[in-house]
Structure formats: structure tokens, C-alpha cells
C-alpha positions in Angstrom: 10.7 -2.4 31.1 9.0 -5.3 33.0 8.7 -5.0 36.6 11.3 -7.3 38.5 13.4 -7.7 35.7 16.9 -5.4 35.3 17.9 -4.2 32.2 21.3 -5.5 30.7 21.3 -2.8 28.6 25.1 -2.1 27.6 26.6 1.5 25.8 27.4 0.5 22.2 29.5 2.9 20.0 29.7 3.0 16.2 31.9 4.7 14.1 30.5 5.7 10.6 32.7 7.1 7.7 30.7 8.6 5.2 31.9 10.5 2.1 29.0 13.2 1.5 31.3 15.8 -0.5 29.3 15.0 -4.0 26.0 15.8 -2.0 27.4 18.9 -0.5 28.3 20.1 -3.7 24.9 19.3 -5.5 23.4 21.5 -2.6 25.6 24.0 -3.2 24.9 24.4 -6.9 21.2 23.9 -6.5 21.3 26.9 -3.4 23.1 28.8 -6.5 20.6 28.1 -8.8 17.5 28.9 -6.4 19.4 32.3 -5.7 19.4 32.9 -9.5 16.0 32.0 -10.3 14.6 34.2 -7.5 16.9 37.4 -8.4 15.3 37.1 -12.0 11.6 36.3 -10.7 12.3 39.6 -8.7 13.8 41.5 -11.7 11.0 39.9 -13.3 8.1 41.6 -11.0 9.7 44.8 -11.0 9.7 45.2 -14.9 5.6 44.0 -14.3 5.0 46.5 -11.7 6.6 49.3 -14.3 4.6 48.2 -17.1 1.3 48.5 -14.8 2.3 51.3 -13.2 2.5 52.8 -17.1 -0.7 51.3 -17.6 -2.2 53.1 -15.1 -1.3 56.7 -16.2 -2.5 55.9 -19.6 -5.6 55.7 -18.3 
């Protein structure tokens, strides 16, 4: 604000109505699929650990 000038700023209110249901559905689906992928990776990691343990026992 410039010195010596008064501000004439008024309050402005906006109402926004958005439909985000499709976006929320997509995010939920993405979250569901990412949880499945994480579960699969954990299972793969466990199997890899078991195989590594078995190979260590053979040597």
C-alpha cells in the first residue's frame, strides 16, 4: 500500500460448486491398486529372502 493513500479493498465472497466424484473414485481406485502392488512386492521380498536363506544353507 502506498503511503498517504487509503485502501478501498472490499470483501468479496465466491461460491464454487464443483463435482469431484469422478476424481475421488479414480483416487480410491489408485489407492486400492497401489495397496495390492505393495502387498505383492512384500510377498516377492519374502520369497526372495527365503530363497537367499536356502542358498546360504547349501554353501
